[in-house]
Every structure is written in C-alpha cells, then in structure tokens.
ROSE-4610 file (N, C-alpha, C; in Angstrom, 1 decimal, always signed):
// ROSE-4610
residu = [X/X/X/X/X/X/X/X/X/X/X/X/X/X/X/X/X/X/X/X/X/X/X/X/X/X/X/X/X/X/X/X/X/X/X/X/X/X/X/X/X/X/X/X/X/X/X/X/X/X/X/X/X/X/X/X/X/X/X/X/X/X/X/X/X/X/X/X/X/X/X/X/X/X/X/X/X/X/X/X/X/X/X/X/X/X/X/X/X/X/X/X/X/X/X/X/X/X/X/X/X/X/X/X/X/X/X/X/X/X/X/X/X/X/X/X/X/X/X/X/X/X/X/X/X/X/X/X/X/X/X/X/X/X/X/X/X/X/X/X/X/X/X/X/X/X/X/X/X/X/X/X/X/X/X/X/X/X/X/X/X/X/X/X/X/X/X/X/X/X/X/X/X/X/X/X/X/X/X/X/X/X/X/X/X/X/X/X/X/X/X/X/X/X/X/X/X/X/X/X/X/X/X/X/X/X/X/X/X/X/X/X/X/X/X/X/X/X/X/X/X/X/X/X/X/X/X/X/X/X/X/X/X/X/X/X/X/X/X/X/X/X/X/X/X/X/X/X/X/X/X/X/X/X/X/X/X/X/X/X/X/X/X/X/X/X/X/X/X/X/X/X/X/X/X/X/X/X/X/X/X/X/X/X/X/X/X/X/X/X/X/X/X/X/X/X/X/X/X/X/X/X/X/X/X/X/X/X/X/X/X/X/X/X/X/X/X/X/X/X/X/X/X/X/X/X/X/X/X/X/X/X/X/X/X/X/X/X/X/X/X/X/X/X/X/X/X/X/X/X/X/X/X/X/X/X/X/X/X/X/X/X/X/X/X/X/X/X/X/X/X/X/X/X/X/X/X/X/X/X/X/X/X/X/X/X/X/X/X/X/X/X/X/X/X/X/X/X/X/X/X/X/X/X/X/X/X/X/X/X/X/X/X/X/X/X/X/X/X/X/X/X/X/X/X/X/X/X/X/X/X/X/X/X/X/X/X/X/X/X/X/X/X/X/X/X/X/X/X/X/X/X/X/X/X/X/X/X/X/X/X/X/X/X/X/X/X/X/X/X/X/X/X/X/X/X/X/X/X/X/X/X/X/X/X/X/X/X/X/X/X/X/X/X/X/X/X/X/X/X/X/X/X/X/X/X/X/X/X/X/X/X/X/X/X/X/X/X/X/X/X/X/X/X/X/X/X/X/X/X/X/X/X/X/X/X/X/X/X/X/X/X/X/X/X/X/X/X/X/X/X/X/X/X/X/X/X/X/X/X/X/X/X/X/X/X/X/X/X/X/X/X/X/X/X/X/X/X/X/X/X/X/X/X/X/X/X/X/X/X/X/X/X/X/X/X/X/X/X/X/X/X/X/X/X/X/X/X/X/X/X/X/X/X/X/X/X/X/X/X/X/X/X/X/X/X/X/X/X/X/X/X/X/X/X/X/X/X/X/X/X/X/X/X/X/X/X/X/X/X/X/X/X/X/X/X/X/X/X/X/X/X/X/X/X/X/X/X/X/X/X/X/X/X/X/X/X/X/X/X/X/X/X/X/X/X/X/X/X/X/X/X/X/X/X/X/X/X/X/X/X/X/X/X/X/X/X/X/X/X/X/X/X/X/X/X/X/X/X/X/X/X/X/X/X/X]
num = [1/1/1/2/2/2/3/3/3/4/4/4/5/5/5/6/6/6/7/7/7/8/8/8/9/9/9/10/10/10/11/11/11/12/12/12/13/13/13/14/14/14/15/15/15/16/16/16/17/17/17/18/18/18/19/19/19/20/20/20/21/21/21/22/22/22/23/23/23/24/24/24/25/25/25/26/26/26/27/27/27/28/28/28/29/29/29/30/30/30/31/31/31/32/32/32/33/33/33/34/34/34/35/35/35/36/36/36/37/37/37/38/38/38/39/39/39/40/40/40/41/41/41/42/42/42/43/43/43/44/44/44/45/45/45/46/46/46/47/47/47/48/48/48/49/49/49/50/50/50/51/51/51/52/52/52/53/53/53/54/54/54/55/55/55/56/56/56/57/57/57/58/58/58/59/59/59/60/60/60/61/61/61/62/62/62/63/63/63/64/64/64/65/65/65/66/66/66/67/67/67/68/68/68/69/69/69/70/70/70/71/71/71/72/72/72/73/73/73/74/74/74/75/75/75/76/76/76/77/77/77/78/78/78/79/79/79/80/80/80/81/81/81/82/82/82/83/83/83/84/84/84/85/85/85/86/86/86/87/87/87/88/88/88/89/89/89/90/90/90/91/91/91/92/92/92/93/93/93/94/94/94/95/95/95/96/96/96/97/97/97/98/98/98/99/99/99/100/100/100/101/101/101/102/102/102/103/103/103/104/104/104/105/105/105/106/106/106/107/107/107/108/108/108/109/109/109/110/110/110/111/111/111/112/112/112/113/113/113/114/114/114/115/115/115/116/116/116/117/117/117/118/118/118/119/119/119/120/120/120/121/121/121/122/122/122/123/123/123/124/124/124/125/125/125/126/126/126/127/127/127/128/128/128/129/129/129/130/130/130/131/131/131/132/132/132/133/133/133/134/134/134/135/135/135/136/136/136/137/137/137/138/138/138/139/139/139/140/140/140/141/141/141/142/142/142/143/143/143/144/144/144/145/145/145/146/146/146/147/147/147/148/148/148/149/149/149/150/150/150/151/151/151/152/152/152/153/153/153/154/154/154/155/155/155/156/156/156/157/157/157/158/158/158/159/159/159/160/160/160/161/161/161/162/162/162/163/163/163/164/164/164/165/165/165/166/166/166/167/167/167/168/168/168/169/169/169/170/170/170/171/171/171/172/172/172/173/173/173/174/174/174/175/175/175/176/176/176/177/177/177/178/178/178/179/179/179/180/180/180/181/181/181/182/182/182/183/183/183/184/184/184/185/185/185/186/186/186/187/187/187/188/188/188/189/189/189/190/190/190/191/191/191/192/192/192/193/193/193/194/194/194/195/195/195/196/196/196/197/197/197/198/198/198/199/199/199/200/200/200/201/201/201/202/202/202/203/203/203/204/204/204/205/205/205/206/206/206/207/207/207/208/208/208/209/209/209/210/210/210/211/211/211/212/212/212/213/213/213/214/214/214/215/215/215/216/216/216/217/217/217/218/218/218/219/219/219/220/220/220/221/221/221/222/222/222/223/223/223/224/224/224/225/225/225/226/226/226/227/227/227/228/228/228/229/229/229/230/230/230/231/231/231/232/232/232/233/233/233/234/234/234/235/235/235/236/236/236/237/237/237/238/238/238/239/239/239/240/240/240/241/241/241/242/242/242]
x = [+19.2/+19.0/+20.1/+20.8/+21.8/+21.3/+21.4/+20.8/+21.7/+21.1/+21.9/+23.1/+22.9/+24.0/+25.1/+24.8/+25.8/+26.5/+25.8/+26.4/+27.4/+27.0/+27.8/+29.1/+28.9/+30.1/+31.1/+30.6/+31.4/+32.2/+31.5/+32.1/+33.2/+32.9/+33.9/+35.2/+35.1/+36.4/+37.3/+37.0/+37.9/+39.0/+38.7/+39.6/+40.3/+41.6/+42.4/+41.9/+41.5/+41.1/+39.9/+39.0/+37.8/+38.1/+39.0/+39.5/+40.1/+40.8/+41.4/+40.4/+39.5/+38.4/+37.6/+37.2/+36.3/+37.0/+38.3/+39.2/+38.6/+38.2/+37.6/+38.2/+38.2/+38.5/+37.7/+37.6/+36.8/+37.6/+37.2/+37.8/+36.7/+37.1/+36.1/+36.6/+35.6/+36.0/+36.0/+35.6/+35.5/+36.9/+37.9/+39.2/+39.8/+39.8/+40.4/+39.6/+38.3/+37.4/+37.6/+37.7/+37.9/+39.2/+40.3/+41.6/+41.5/+40.8/+40.6/+39.8/+38.8/+37.9/+38.7/+39.7/+40.5/+41.6/+41.8/+42.9/+42.4/+43.3/+42.9/+42.2/+42.0/+41.2/+39.7/+39.1/+37.7/+36.7/+35.8/+34.7/+33.7/+33.5/+32.4/+31.1/+31.1/+29.9/+30.2/+29.4/+29.6/+28.4/+28.6/+27.5/+27.8/+26.8/+27.0/+25.7/+25.9/+24.8/+24.4/+25.2/+25.1/+24.7/+24.2/+23.9/+25.2/+26.3/+27.5/+28.0/+29.3/+29.9/+29.0/+28.8/+28.0/+28.6/+29.9/+30.6/+30.4/+29.8/+29.5/+28.0/+27.9/+26.6/+25.6/+24.3/+23.3/+23.4/+23.7/+23.8/+24.9/+25.9/+27.0/+27.0/+25.9/+25.8/+24.5/+24.6/+23.4/+23.4/+22.3/+22.2/+21.6/+22.4/+22.0/+21.9/+21.3/+21.1/+22.4/+22.6/+23.8/+23.9/+22.8/+22.8/+23.2/+22.9/+23.4/+24.9/+25.4/+26.8/+27.6/+27.0/+27.7/+27.8/+26.9/+26.9/+28.0/+28.4/+29.4/+30.8/+30.8/+32.1/+33.0/+34.3/+35.4/+35.9/+35.3/+35.7/+34.8/+35.4/+34.7/+33.7/+34.1/+33.2/+33.1/+32.1/+32.0/+32.0/+32.6/+32.6/+31.2/+31.1/+29.8/+29.7/+30.8/+30.7/+31.7/+31.4/+32.2/+32.2/+33.3/+33.4/+34.1/+33.5/+34.0/+34.7/+36.0/+36.8/+37.3/+37.6/+38.2/+39.8/+40.3/+41.8/+42.4/+43.3/+43.9/+45.0/+45.4/+46.5/+47.8/+48.6/+49.9/+50.8/+51.3/+52.2/+53.6/+54.4/+55.7/+56.6/+57.6/+58.5/+59.4/+59.5/+60.4/+61.7/+62.8/+64.1/+64.9/+64.3/+65.0/+64.7/+65.6/+65.4/+65.5/+64.8/+64.8/+63.7/+63.9/+62.9/+63.0/+61.8/+61.7/+61.4/+62.1/+61.8/+61.4/+60.2/+59.7/+59.8/+60.5/+60.7/+59.7/+58.6/+57.6/+57.1/+56.7/+56.0/+54.6/+54.2/+52.9/+51.8/+52.2/+51.2/+50.6/+49.2/+48.6/+48.9/+48.9/+49.2/+50.6/+51.6/+52.9/+53.0/+52.3/+52.3/+51.7/+50.6/+49.9/+50.7/+51.4/+52.2/+53.4/+54.0/+55.2/+54.8/+53.6/+53.2/+53.0/+52.5/+52.4/+53.7/+54.7/+56.0/+56.7/+56.5/+57.1/+56.4/+55.2/+54.5/+55.0/+55.3/+55.8/+57.2/+58.0/+59.4/+59.7/+58.6/+58.8/+59.3/+59.0/+59.4/+58.2/+58.3/+57.1/+57.0/+58.0/+57.9/+58.3/+57.4/+57.7/+57.6/+58.6/+58.6/+58.5/+57.6/+57.3/+57.5/+58.0/+58.0/+56.6/+56.3/+55.0/+54.3/+55.2/+54.7/+54.2/+54.5/+54.1/+52.6/+52.0/+50.6/+50.0/+48.9/+48.2/+47.8/+48.2/+47.9/+46.4/+45.6/+44.2/+43.4/+44.2/+43.6/+42.9/+41.7/+41.0/+41.8/+42.5/+43.3/+44.4/+45.0/+46.1/+45.6/+44.5/+43.9/+43.6/+43.0/+42.7/+43.9/+45.0/+46.2/+47.0/+46.8/+47.5/+46.9/+45.7/+45.1/+45.2/+45.0/+45.0/+46.3/+47.4/+48.7/+48.8/+47.8/+47.7/+47.5/+47.0/+46.8/+48.1/+49.1/+50.3/+51.6/+51.5/+52.7/+52.5/+53.3/+53.2/+53.8/+53.0/+53.4/+53.4/+54.5/+54.6/+55.0/+54.4/+54.7/+55.4/+56.6/+57.4/+58.3/+59.2/+60.2/+61.3/+61.3/+62.2/+63.7/+64.0/+65.3/+65.9/+65.1/+65.5/+65.6/+64.7/+64.7/+66.0/+66.3/+67.5/+68.8/+68.8/+70.0/+70.2/+69.1/+69.3/+69.3/+69.2/+69.1/+70.5/+70.4/+71.6/+71.8/+70.8/+71.0/+71.7/+72.3/+73.0/+71.9/+72.3/+71.4/+71.8/+70.8/+71.0/+70.0/+70.5/+69.6/+69.8/+68.8/+68.9/+69.2/+70.3/+70.7/+71.2/+71.1/+71.6/+73.1/+73.9/+75.3/+75.8/+74.9/+75.3/+76.0/+76.4/+77.1/+76.1/+76.5/+75.7/+75.1/+73.7/+73.1/+73.3/+73.5/+73.7/+75.1/+76.0/+77.4/+77.8/+76.8/+77.0/+76.6/+77.4/+77.0/+76.1/+74.9/+73.9/+73.5/+73.2/+72.9/+71.5/+71.1/+69.7/+69.0/+69.8/+69.2/+69.7/+68.8/+69.1/+67.9/+68.1/+67.0/+67.3/+66.3/+66.4/+65.5/+66.1/+65.4/+65.0/+63.7/+63.2/+62.7/+63.1/+62.8/+61.5/+61.2/+60.0/+60.0/+58.8/+58.7/+59.4/+59.4/+59.9/+61.4/+61.6/+62.9/+63.8/+63.4/+64.3/+64.4/+65.5/+65.8/+66.2/+65.7/+66.0/+67.4/+67.9/+69.4/+69.7/+68.8/+69.1/+69.3/+68.4/+68.6/+69.8/+70.0/+71.1/+72.5/+72.6/+73.9/+74.1/+73.0/+73.1/+73.2/+73.2/+73.2/+74.7/+75.2/+76.6/+76.7/+75.6/+75.6/+74.7/+75.3/+74.5/+74.4/+73.2/+72.9/+72.3/+72.5/+71.9/+71.5/+70.4/+69.9/+70.4/+71.4/+72.0/+71.0/+71.2/+70.4/+71.2/+70.4/+71.0/+70.6/+69.7/+69.3/+70.5/+70.4/+71.5/+71.9/+70.8/+71.0/+71.1/+70.6/+70.7/+70.1/+69.0/+68.4/+67.2/+66.8/+65.6/+66.0/+65.2/+65.5/+65.6/+64.5/+64.5/+63.4/+63.5/+62.5/+61.4/+60.1/+59.1/+59.5/+59.2/+59.7/+59.2/+58.0/+57.5/+58.3/+58.5/+59.3/+60.7/+61.3/+62.7/+62.7/+61.7/+61.6/+61.6/+60.8/+60.7/+62.1/+62.9/+64.2/+65.1/+65.1/+66.0/+65.7/+64.5/+64.1/+64.5/+64.3/+64.7/+66.1/+67.0/+68.4/+68.8/+68.1/+68.4/+68.0/+67.0/+66.6/+67.3/+68.1/+68.7/+69.5/+70.2/+71.2/+70.5/+69.2/+68.5/+68.5]
y = [+26.4/+25.5/+24.5/+24.3/+23.3/+22.2/+21.0/+19.9/+19.5/+18.7/+18.2/+17.4/+16.6/+15.7/+16.6/+17.6/+18.5/+19.2/+19.7/+20.4/+19.4/+18.2/+17.2/+16.9/+16.8/+16.5/+17.7/+18.9/+20.0/+20.3/+20.2/+20.5/+19.4/+18.1/+17.1/+17.3/+18.1/+18.4/+19.3/+19.8/+20.5/+19.5/+18.2/+17.2/+16.5/+16.3/+15.7/+14.3/+13.5/+12.1/+12.1/+13.1/+13.1/+13.8/+14.6/+15.2/+14.1/+13.2/+12.0/+11.1/+10.7/+9.8/+10.3/+11.5/+12.1/+12.7/+12.9/+13.6/+15.0/+15.7/+17.0/+17.9/+19.2/+20.3/+21.5/+22.5/+23.7/+24.9/+26.0/+27.3/+28.3/+29.4/+30.5/+31.8/+32.6/+34.0/+34.1/+35.2/+35.4/+35.3/+35.9/+36.0/+34.6/+33.8/+32.4/+31.5/+31.6/+30.8/+31.1/+32.4/+32.8/+32.3/+32.3/+31.8/+30.3/+29.6/+28.2/+27.8/+28.6/+28.4/+28.6/+29.5/+29.8/+28.8/+27.9/+27.0/+25.6/+24.6/+23.2/+22.5/+23.2/+22.6/+22.4/+21.3/+21.0/+21.3/+22.1/+22.5/+21.3/+21.0/+20.0/+20.8/+21.8/+22.6/+23.9/+24.9/+26.3/+26.7/+27.3/+27.8/+29.3/+30.1/+31.5/+32.3/+33.4/+34.2/+35.3/+35.4/+36.4/+35.9/+36.7/+36.3/+36.6/+35.8/+36.0/+34.7/+34.7/+33.6/+33.1/+34.0/+33.6/+32.5/+32.4/+31.3/+29.9/+29.8/+28.5/+28.1/+26.9/+26.4/+26.3/+26.4/+26.3/+25.0/+23.9/+22.6/+22.5/+23.4/+23.3/+24.5/+25.2/+26.4/+26.4/+26.7/+26.8/+28.2/+28.9/+30.2/+29.9/+30.3/+29.9/+31.2/+31.0/+32.1/+32.2/+33.4/+33.6/+32.7/+32.3/+31.4/+30.0/+29.6/+28.3/+28.3/+29.5/+29.6/+29.5/+30.1/+30.0/+28.5/+27.7/+26.3/+25.5/+25.9/+25.2/+25.9/+27.1/+27.9/+27.5/+27.6/+27.4/+28.7/+29.8/+31.2/+31.7/+32.5/+33.1/+34.0/+34.8/+35.7/+35.2/+34.4/+33.8/+34.9/+34.5/+35.4/+35.3/+35.5/+35.4/+34.1/+33.3/+32.1/+31.0/+29.8/+28.6/+27.7/+27.3/+26.3/+25.0/+23.9/+22.6/+22.1/+21.7/+21.3/+19.9/+19.3/+18.0/+18.1/+17.2/+17.2/+16.6/+17.3/+16.7/+15.6/+14.8/+13.9/+14.7/+14.2/+14.9/+14.8/+16.0/+16.0/+15.6/+15.2/+14.8/+16.0/+15.7/+16.8/+17.1/+18.4/+18.9/+19.4/+18.7/+19.0/+20.0/+21.2/+22.3/+23.6/+24.6/+25.9/+25.9/+26.8/+26.8/+26.0/+25.3/+24.4/+24.7/+24.9/+25.1/+23.7/+23.3/+22.0/+22.4/+21.9/+22.2/+21.0/+21.2/+20.2/+20.3/+19.7/+19.6/+21.0/+21.8/+23.0/+22.7/+23.2/+22.8/+23.9/+25.1/+26.2/+26.5/+26.4/+26.6/+28.0/+29.0/+30.4/+30.5/+29.9/+29.8/+29.1/+28.0/+27.2/+28.0/+28.6/+29.4/+30.6/+31.3/+32.4/+32.0/+30.9/+30.4/+30.1/+29.6/+29.3/+30.6/+31.6/+32.9/+33.5/+33.4/+33.9/+33.2/+31.9/+31.1/+31.6/+31.8/+32.3/+33.7/+34.5/+35.9/+35.9/+35.0/+34.9/+33.9/+33.4/+32.5/+31.1/+30.6/+29.3/+28.4/+27.5/+26.7/+25.4/+25.0/+23.7/+23.8/+23.2/+23.0/+21.5/+21.0/+19.6/+19.6/+18.7/+18.7/+17.4/+17.4/+16.2/+15.8/+14.5/+14.0/+14.6/+15.1/+15.7/+17.2/+17.7/+19.1/+19.2/+20.3/+20.6/+20.4/+19.9/+19.6/+20.9/+21.0/+22.3/+22.4/+21.4/+21.5/+21.8/+22.0/+22.5/+23.8/+24.0/+25.3/+26.6/+26.5/+27.7/+27.9/+26.8/+27.0/+27.5/+27.0/+27.4/+28.9/+29.3/+30.7/+31.6/+31.2/+32.0/+32.1/+31.1/+31.2/+32.3/+32.7/+33.7/+33.4/+32.1/+31.7/+31.1/+31.3/+30.8/+29.3/+28.6/+27.2/+26.7/+27.5/+27.1/+27.2/+27.8/+28.1/+27.5/+26.9/+26.3/+24.8/+24.0/+22.5/+22.1/+21.4/+20.9/+19.4/+18.8/+17.4/+17.0/+15.9/+15.3/+14.0/+13.9/+12.7/+12.5/+11.5/+11.2/+12.2/+13.3/+14.4/+14.0/+13.1/+12.6/+11.9/+11.0/+10.3/+11.2/+12.2/+13.1/+14.0/+14.5/+15.3/+14.5/+13.3/+12.4/+12.1/+12.0/+11.6/+12.8/+14.0/+15.2/+15.5/+16.0/+16.4/+17.9/+18.7/+20.1/+20.5/+21.6/+22.0/+22.2/+21.8/+21.9/+23.0/+23.9/+25.0/+24.8/+25.3/+25.3/+26.5/+26.9/+28.1/+27.7/+28.3/+28.1/+29.4/+29.4/+30.6/+30.9/+29.8/+29.9/+29.8/+30.0/+29.9/+31.1/+31.0/+32.2/+33.3/+34.5/+35.7/+35.6/+35.5/+35.4/+36.6/+37.8/+39.0/+39.1/+38.3/+38.3/+37.0/+36.2/+34.9/+34.9/+34.4/+34.3/+33.1/+33.4/+32.3/+32.0/+30.7/+30.2/+30.4/+30.2/+30.3/+28.9/+27.9/+26.5/+26.0/+25.3/+24.7/+24.4/+23.6/+23.2/+24.0/+24.7/+25.5/+24.9/+24.3/+23.7/+24.7/+24.8/+25.6/+24.7/+24.9/+24.0/+24.3/+23.4/+23.5/+24.7/+25.3/+26.5/+26.5/+25.4/+25.3/+24.7/+23.7/+23.0/+23.2/+23.9/+24.1/+22.9/+22.8/+21.6/+20.4/+19.3/+18.1/+17.7/+17.0/+16.6/+15.7/+14.8/+13.9/+14.8/+15.7/+16.6/+17.5/+18.0/+19.0/+18.4/+17.1/+16.4/+16.4/+16.6/+16.6/+18.0/+19.0/+20.4/+20.8/+21.1/+21.5/+23.1/+23.7/+25.2/+25.8/+26.2/+26.7/+28.3/+28.8/+30.2/+30.7/+32.0/+32.7/+34.1/+34.5/+35.9/+36.6/+37.5/+38.1/+39.1/+39.2/+40.1/+41.5/+42.6/+43.9/+44.7/+44.2/+44.9/+45.1/+46.2/+46.6/+45.5/+44.9/+43.9/+42.5/+42.3/+41.0/+39.9/+40.1/+39.1/+38.4/+38.8/+38.2/+36.7/+35.8/+34.4/+33.9/+34.2/+33.7/+34.5/+34.2/+34.8/+33.8/+34.3/+33.4/+32.7/+31.5/+30.7/+31.3/+31.8/+32.4/+33.7/+34.5/+35.7/+35.4/+34.4/+34.0/+33.5/+32.8/+32.3/+33.5/+34.5/+35.7/+36.3/+36.5/+37.1/+36.3/+35.0/+34.0/+34.1/+34.0/+34.0/+35.3/+36.4/+37.7/+37.7/+37.2/+37.2/+36.2/+35.1/+34.2/+34.8/+35.7/+36.3/+37.6/+38.1/+39.5/+39.6/+38.5/+38.5/+38.4/+38.2/+38.1/+39.4]
z = [-11.1/-9.9/-9.9/-8.8/-8.7/-7.7/-8.1/-7.4/-6.2/-5.3/-4.1/-4.5/-5.6/-6.1/-6.7/-7.4/-7.9/-6.8/-5.8/-4.7/-4.0/-3.8/-3.1/-3.9/-5.3/-6.1/-6.1/-6.3/-6.4/-5.1/-3.9/-2.7/-2.4/-2.8/-2.6/-3.3/-4.4/-5.2/-4.5/-3.3/-2.4/-1.9/-1.9/-1.4/-2.6/-2.4/-3.5/-3.9/-3.0/-3.3/-4.2/-4.0/-4.9/-6.2/-6.3/-7.6/-8.4/-7.8/-8.5/-8.9/-8.1/-8.4/-9.6/-9.5/-10.6/-11.7/-11.6/-12.6/-13.0/-11.9/-12.1/-11.0/-11.4/-10.4/-10.7/-9.8/-10.1/-10.0/-10.7/-10.6/-10.4/-9.7/-9.4/-9.9/-10.4/-10.8/-12.3/-12.8/-14.3/-14.9/-14.4/-15.0/-15.1/-14.1/-14.1/-15.1/-15.0/-15.8/-17.3/-17.6/-19.0/-19.5/-18.7/-19.1/-19.4/-18.5/-18.7/-20.0/-20.2/-21.4/-22.7/-22.7/-23.9/-24.1/-23.1/-23.1/-23.6/-23.4/-23.8/-22.7/-21.6/-20.5/-21.0/-20.6/-21.1/-20.0/-20.3/-19.3/-19.2/-17.9/-17.6/-17.4/-16.6/-16.4/-15.7/-16.1/-15.5/-14.8/-13.6/-12.8/-12.6/-12.9/-12.8/-12.4/-11.7/-11.2/-12.2/-13.3/-14.3/-15.6/-16.5/-17.9/-18.7/-18.4/-19.1/-19.7/-20.2/-20.8/-22.0/-23.0/-24.1/-25.0/-24.8/-25.6/-25.1/-23.9/-23.3/-23.7/-24.2/-24.7/-23.5/-23.8/-22.7/-22.0/-22.7/-22.1/-21.0/-21.1/-20.1/-19.2/-19.1/-18.3/-17.5/-16.2/-15.3/-14.6/-14.7/-14.0/-12.6/-11.6/-10.3/-9.4/-8.2/-7.3/-6.4/-5.9/-5.1/-3.9/-3.3/-2.2/-2.6/-3.8/-4.3/-4.6/-5.1/-5.3/-4.0/-2.9/-1.6/-1.2/-1.6/-1.1/-1.8/-3.0/-3.7/-3.8/-3.3/-3.4/-2.3/-2.6/-1.5/-1.0/-1.5/-1.0/+0.1/+1.0/+2.1/+1.5/+0.5/-0.2/-1.7/-2.0/-3.4/-4.5/-5.6/-6.8/-7.5/-8.8/-9.4/-10.2/-10.3/-11.1/-10.6/-11.0/-10.7/-11.9/-12.3/-13.4/-13.0/-13.4/-13.2/-14.5/-14.4/-15.5/-15.4/-16.5/-16.4/-16.2/-15.4/-15.2/-16.4/-17.1/-18.3/-18.0/-18.9/-18.7/-18.5/-17.6/-17.3/-18.5/-18.9/-20.1/-19.7/-20.7/-20.5/-20.2/-19.3/-18.9/-20.1/-20.4/-21.4/-20.8/-21.0/-20.3/-21.1/-21.3/-22.0/-21.3/-21.5/-20.9/-19.4/-18.7/-17.3/-16.7/-15.7/-15.0/-13.5/-13.0/-11.5/-10.9/-9.9/-9.2/-7.8/-7.4/-6.1/-5.1/-4.0/-3.1/-1.9/-1.9/-0.8/-0.5/-1.5/-1.2/-0.8/+0.4/+1.0/+0.9/+0.9/+0.9/-0.5/-0.6/-1.9/-2.5/-1.6/-2.1/-2.7/-2.0/-2.6/-3.9/-4.0/-5.2/-6.4/-6.1/-7.2/-7.6/-6.6/-6.9/-7.7/-7.4/-8.1/-9.6/-9.8/-11.2/-11.9/-11.3/-11.9/-12.3/-11.3/-11.6/-12.8/-12.8/-14.0/-15.3/-15.2/-16.4/-16.8/-15.9/-16.1/-16.7/-16.1/-16.6/-17.7/-18.3/-19.4/-19.1/-17.9/-17.5/-17.7/-18.6/-19.0/-18.3/-17.5/-16.8/-15.3/-14.5/-13.1/-12.8/-12.1/-11.7/-10.2/-9.6/-8.2/-7.6/-6.3/-5.6/-5.3/-5.1/-4.9/-3.6/-2.7/-1.5/-1.6/-2.8/-3.1/-3.3/-2.8/-2.9/-4.3/-4.5/-5.8/-6.5/-7.7/-8.4/-8.7/-8.5/-8.7/-7.4/-6.3/-5.1/-5.4/-5.0/-5.4/-5.0/-3.9/-3.5/-4.5/-4.9/-5.9/-7.2/-7.7/-9.0/-8.9/-7.8/-7.6/-7.6/-7.0/-6.8/-8.2/-9.1/-10.4/-11.3/-11.0/-11.9/-13.4/-13.7/-15.1/-15.6/-14.8/-15.3/-15.3/-14.7/-14.7/-16.1/-17.0/-18.4/-19.2/-18.7/-19.6/-19.0/-17.8/-17.2/-17.0/-17.5/-17.4/-16.0/-15.3/-13.9/-13.9/-13.5/-13.4/-11.9/-11.5/-10.2/-10.4/-9.7/-9.9/-8.7/-8.8/-7.8/-8.0/-7.3/-7.5/-7.4/-6.4/-6.2/-7.4/-8.0/-9.2/-10.4/-10.5/-11.6/-11.6/-10.5/-10.3/-10.6/-10.1/-10.2/-11.7/-12.5/-13.9/-14.8/-14.3/-15.1/-15.8/-17.0/-17.7/-17.7/-17.3/-17.1/-15.8/-15.7/-14.5/-13.4/-12.2/-11.0/-10.1/-9.8/-8.9/-7.7/-6.6/-5.4/-4.6/-3.8/-3.0/-1.5/-1.0/+0.4/+1.0/+2.3/+3.1/+2.9/+2.7/+2.5/+1.1/+0.1/-1.3/-1.8/-3.1/-3.7/-4.0/-3.8/-4.0/-5.4/-5.5/-6.8/-7.7/-7.1/-7.9/-8.5/-8.0/-8.5/-9.2/-9.5/-10.2/-11.6/-12.5/-13.9/-14.0/-14.6/-14.6/-16.1/-16.3/-17.7/-18.0/-19.3/-19.7/-19.6/-19.3/-19.1/-17.8/-17.1/-15.8/-15.0/-14.0/-13.0/-11.7/-11.3/-10.0/-9.0/-7.9/-6.8/-5.8/-5.5/-4.4/-3.3/-2.0/-1.0/-0.2/+0.7/+1.6/+2.4/+2.7/+3.5/+4.8/+5.5/+6.8/+6.9/+6.0/+6.1/+4.9/+3.9/+2.8/+1.9/+1.2/+0.3/+1.2/+0.9/+1.7/+1.6/+2.5/+2.6/+1.4/+1.0/-0.2/-1.4/-1.7/-2.9/-2.7/-1.5/-1.3/-1.8/-1.6/-2.0/-3.5/-4.3/-5.7/-6.3/-5.5/-6.0/-6.1/-7.2/-7.4/-7.4/-7.7/-7.8/-6.7/-5.6/-4.5/-4.6/-4.6/-4.7/-3.4/-3.1/-2.0/-2.4/-1.8/-1.9/-0.7/-0.8/+0.4/+1.1/+2.4/+3.2/+3.2/+3.1/+3.1/+4.3/+5.1/+6.3/+7.3/+8.0/+8.9/+9.9/+10.5/+11.5/+10.9/+9.7/+9.0/+10.0/+10.6/+11.5/+10.9/+9.7/+9.0/+8.8/+9.2/+9.2/+7.7/+6.9/+5.6/+4.8/+3.4/+2.6/+2.3/+2.1/+1.6/+0.3/+0.2/-1.0/-2.3/-2.4/-3.6/-3.9/-2.9/-3.1/-3.5/-2.9/-3.3/-4.8/-5.2/-6.6/-7.5/-7.2/-8.0/-8.2/-7.1/-7.1/-8.0/-7.8/-8.5/-10.0/-10.3/-11.8/-12.4/-11.7/-12.3/-12.6/-11.7/-12.0/-13.1/-13.2/-14.4/-15.7/-15.7/-16.9/-17.2/-16.3/-16.4/-17.7/-18.1/-19.2/-20.6/-20.6/-21.9/-22.6]
C-alpha cells in the first residue's frame, strides 16, 4: 500500500525544483533499478508489484498493486517497479581523457542517449551548461538504461570552463574539417551544441578545432543530424585509433 503523502512526494519528483528540495529522484524498470542498486546510489525506497529484489530489505521495500504503481509512474505504460533514490553530491570534474561538453541540450531522450554513448565509448565525464536538461529527470534516467551510474555529469558555467581548459577543444559544425580525414587525439573536450541552435556564439569563438560529419546523400539536402546520433559518430572516430 502506498500512502497519499508518498504518492504526492513521488509524483512531485517529476519536477526539478522538488528533486532539488528533497534531494531525491526516481527510476523505473528492473534493469535501471538493478544498475542503481549495484552502484553507489543510495536507495530511499522501492515500490514493486512483484516479489523480487531480494537484496532490498523489507524496511525499504513495499509491495503495491498495479493501480498504485500507475499513480506514481511517469510512464504511459508503467513497468513493474519504481525506486526512489537519493541524489548524490556532485563529483569534481576530472580533466583527463575525453570529455563531452553539452551546450544547452534540452531533450531528455538525447541526454540519456548521450550518456549511454559515453558509457559505451569509455568516456567517463560529461560537463554541461546550466541550461542543459537535468540528468535526474525521469525521462533522462530511463533513457540512460543504467549508464547514469557510470558516467560523471557536472553542471557548471560552460563558457568559463572552456576558457580555462588546458585540453584541446573540439566542436561540431557544418563547415568543419571532415572528421573521417582528421587525426584525432585521445584527450580533449568535445562540445556538442543545442538541438536547434548548435554551439553558442560565445563558445564557438573558443573552439580551435572545428569538426564536421560530411553528408553522403546524392542531394545533400539533410539539414542536420540529431545531436545524440552526431555524438555517437564523433566518439566512434575519436576511438578508432585505439
């Protein structure tokens, strides 16, 4: 049984301001919750319609009916479980290796997919402008499929961070150098821009290495690539020489 106060708290966590106030977020689905339980994330409480998650103590687990799960779920078709977790303290940025910098990425699906791509390609650090979507947004958490536990994400003044960076700065532009013909290092900061506007003018001035993913279509009329798709292509090329 889930109480009215619990329902009110959990549904409020769909909004960033209440996640900040309560320092809590929630995840749905067996796969994502299992990944979080195996990580350093601390479970607040688990709600499930099944007799599963034996590793979770009875004190932190509530068996609920499907109708109650629908009341707290952010999904159109709820899964079988929902876990509420504590938001950990933000870790320090590690300025080594490859780093993805996100300039005002707004779409939760794109954010979650980029985190999965970083996890896949061994990029452990993402730095985000403060305008970028919150990683604890339920849709982002869902889209990461557990990669949220392995990729460190920091929110900061991206303009200041890039200006003070000692690593080489790369950015993606339509008029950049062909990424397939460019020698790429194993360390650097790769800026990916906003879905509609690309990299901001302020940041663009600080990018010394401009990259482009060339179009191969006969008419070459496709306006642009989805930012998550572009991130996958770029990271693949950076890792090709390993």
